[in-house]
N, C-alpha and C positions, 0 to 999 in steps of 0.2 A: 504493500500501501503505498509504504515509505518514498520507495521507487519511484512510485506511478504519479504520484504527487513531485518527486523532484522532475521527473520529464514533462509533466503538464508546466513546470515553472520553466522550465529551460525552454522550451518551443513558446512561449509566451514571450520572454525576453530575447529570445533570438527576432520574434516578430516587431516588436516593439523595437529592438535598434533597428532592422531593416527599415521601416517609417521613418526612424529617424535620420538615417541614412540619404533616403531619398531626398527628402526636404531641408538637407544639412547641404545640398548639393545645388540648391534654388538661394540665391544670394544678393542682395543689395550691391548694386553696381558690378555684377557680373562681366561686361563687356566694358569695363573699364580701362584698360590697359589693348585691349583688341580692336573696338570700335565706341569709343568714345561719345561720338555723338550722335548714338544710335537713340536713346531718349529723347534729346533734343529735335533729332527730324521726326520721330513718330511723331512729338507735341506740335510739329512747327505744320507737318500736313493733317493731322486733326484740325488745327486753326483753319488752314484755307478750306478741307470740306465743308465746314460748318457756315463757313462763309456765304459756299455757294448753296447750303441744303442746311437747315437747323435740324431736319431728321436723320443726319450722319449720324451725332451723337448714340440715340439711341439702339440705333441700327448697330454701332460697334460695339455698344454695353452689351446688346443682345448676341453680338457674333461670340462675346466671348464665353457669354454662358452656354450656348448651346455648343461651342467647341471645346468646355470643361466636363459640360453632362452627359457626352456623347462620347464617349473612348477617350476619355482625360483630354487636359489640356495640350493638344500635339498640333496645332493649326491644321489638322486634316479637315475641317471646316472651309479652308480658304480653297480645297481642292477641287480643279473643274469636272464635272462628270465627262466619262470616256463613254465609247463603245462599250455594252454591254454593263456597264457600271452608272447607279445614280448616285452622284457626289452629295455631300450634306447641302450643298448649295447649290441652286442650278437657276492694286497690291502694291502693295508698297514699293513702287519699283525704283523710286529714289532709295532707299533704302539697299535696297537689291547691288543698286550700282556699286554703294559708296563701300559698302560691306558684304559684297557677295559671299555667301557659304560660311558669314559667322555668326551673323545673328539669326535667330530662329523665328520661323512666322510664327509658332506660339507666343513667344517672348512678347512681337509685334503686336498680335491681338491683348497681350495683358496689358500692355502700355497703353494702347488706344482707347481702351475700356476706363483703366483709370485718367486718362487728359480728357476723356468727352465727359466725366464725371465733374474734374474738376471746372472746366470750362463753362458750364453748365449751373456751377453754381454749391455742387458740391465740395466736400473736403479731399483734400491732397493725401496722398500715402505713397510710401517707396515700397516700387514691386521688384519683389524676390526674382531674377531671373535664372538662367542658363536651361532654360525647357529645349527639347531638343523634340524635332516632326515627326507625326505620324507616316506611314505611307500609304493607309488604306483609309477611304470615307467612305457608306454606304449610308444612303435617304434611309434604308428600311431600321438600321439603328437606334433612328431620332424617332421612331415610335414607340420603343420600348424604355428610353431614356428621356425622352423629352415630356415633362407633367402638360396634358392638354389644359386649356381656359374653361375648360366643363367641371373641372373635379370638386367634390366636396372638400370641406377642410379633412376632415379624419384621411381621403385619400391623398389629397396635397401632403400631409405632413408623413405621411408614411412614403410617397416619391423622393421626399426630402432627405427624410430621416435614410434611406437607401444612398443615398450620396455620404452620408455621413451630417446632417445637419439638425441641430435643434428645430421645435416647432417657432419656436423666436426668432431663430435666424431666417425661417422658411417667410414672416410677415417683415420681416425686417429687407428682404431680399425683395419681396414684392413692389417693394415702394419706388423700385426700378421701372413702373409701372407709369411715373409722374412725366415722363418724357417718350416721344415719339409718336407713332401711328399704329395703329393694326387694321388690319385688313378687315372689311364688312362680314366676312364667310367667318370671323373666329366669332362672332356674337350673332349674328343676323338669328339663331336660332330661339333668342327672347325676344326679337320685335313681333314676329308672324306666327300663328297659329301656333301657341306657347301650349294650351293643352285645349281641353274639351271645353273651358267655361271661362277662359280670357285670353285676348288676342298676342300679348306679352308681357313675359315677367311680372308678376303683383310683386316682386321684391325690386322692380326698376322704378323711377320718380318716372310718373307721366309727362310729366312733359321733357324731360331727356328720352325719355322713348319716343315720344313727338319729334323731337329734334334729329333723332337717330333714323327714323324711318325717313324721313326728308333727306338725310344724308345716304342711305342707304337703301333706296325702294327695295320691294316685295320683287321679286323675279327679274332681277338685273343679274346679269351675267358676266361683267366686267372684274374680271379677278386682283384687276388693280386698283380697284375703288376702296379707298382707306378714310379715317378719320382719324384724329388728336383722341388721345388716352386720357388728356387731360385738360380738356377744352381749356380751361383758364391761364394757364401757363405749362404748352406745350414745348415748351424748349429748356426749361429750367427746373435744377436739382433740387425740388423744394416736398415739402410733404403734399402737396395738394392730392397726390393719388389715396391719402387717408382719408382726409375731408369730404372726398368723392364718396367714399365709401359708406361714411359717414351720413350724406344725404342723399345715401341710396341713390349712387349715380357712378358705382363702380363699373366698367363696362364688359368685364367678364366675369361669369357666369364664378368661377373659382374666386376672383376679388371678393363681390358680393356674400357670398358665404364665409366671411371672415367673421361676420357679424351675428352667426347663428355657434358660434364657441363662446362659452364664457373667457377663456384662456386669450384667445386671440382679440375680442372685442377689446380687453383690455390693452392689448399691443398698439391695436389700431387706433384708441385713443390716446394713449400717450404720443405716438407719432404724428399723428393730427393737430396735436397742441404742443408740443415741441418741438421742431424743426432740427432745432440744432441738436438736440439728443439722439432723432435719428439720425441724422447726416454722421456722427460719431459711431452710432451703433451700425451703420451702414459699411463702414471699413473692416471691420473682421469677417466677416462671412464673404467678400470677396476677395478678402486673401486668402481666404480657406480654399475658395471654388478655384481661384488661382493653384492651387495644389492638387486638384483630383488629379488621379494617377498620370502624374507626370513622366516623361523618358526622359532620363538625364545620364549623365557618362559616355559612354560608346550607344547607347540603345537607340533606335530612330537614325537619323539622319539631319542635314540642316538642310532644307531646301533651296537652291537655286533661285529658283523662281517661285511663290507660294503658292499657285494656280495649277501647278503638275510637283509630282514626285522625280525622284532623279532619276536619270536612267543610268 
């Protein structure tokens, strides 16, 4: 029995040390000697992109989320589809030109997400780097790893728990919905023929529902039709997402369902009325997300072109 306990203890210690080893290989200032201007270049390009289109910020934050939740933060979200394979999406050219083969696409995505948050009003934070890029990108894996916007609190909590996040961290990360736009197809089921007695989801503010119906007409077939997720401040990283939920104006079912659980209701209220509290809380789970299943050391590769794997 004692031997069994010692074996279990040894296995546990080994797993802990392996996890610490992986994370220790990510470090702030990783490119200090090899490409010292890497983070500056990324931030500069993000600013330029935002100048052309304010929606870029939200897109970059969600790109990081999609990259990390599907196969880990390995830059595979940027890989183009090829014949016989549908990629996760369907480049950072300046950095590729100046530091080709040095800075990973996975790190570029992490830097760009951080910069997008800062430029739109969120708090800055240091991003540990040293991720390497993966060689596989399959759209089928998004279906099993990315939580859809229709989940209730329990299922959403479970989806995030599988990635190592607490329920509080999950609620905090949903605050990213304060910036950007959403396709009508992601919530149109709440607007029309909701059930046998009501035309739209009764948890949705009627005036807001009417506004959304004008923006997303029933039967519309345009896949590019979008609406702002936080109409009052779509380009600001603020607490608008949470105040919208309290006003029954959460765009997604999963957002509005946060009011059906006592613990998440408390979190929503705290974040809604103390924007600085939410901004400071947001940093930790973002850093945690950036360490999901990363490739380091000799694993993976450094893509010469973020859109394709090395030949």
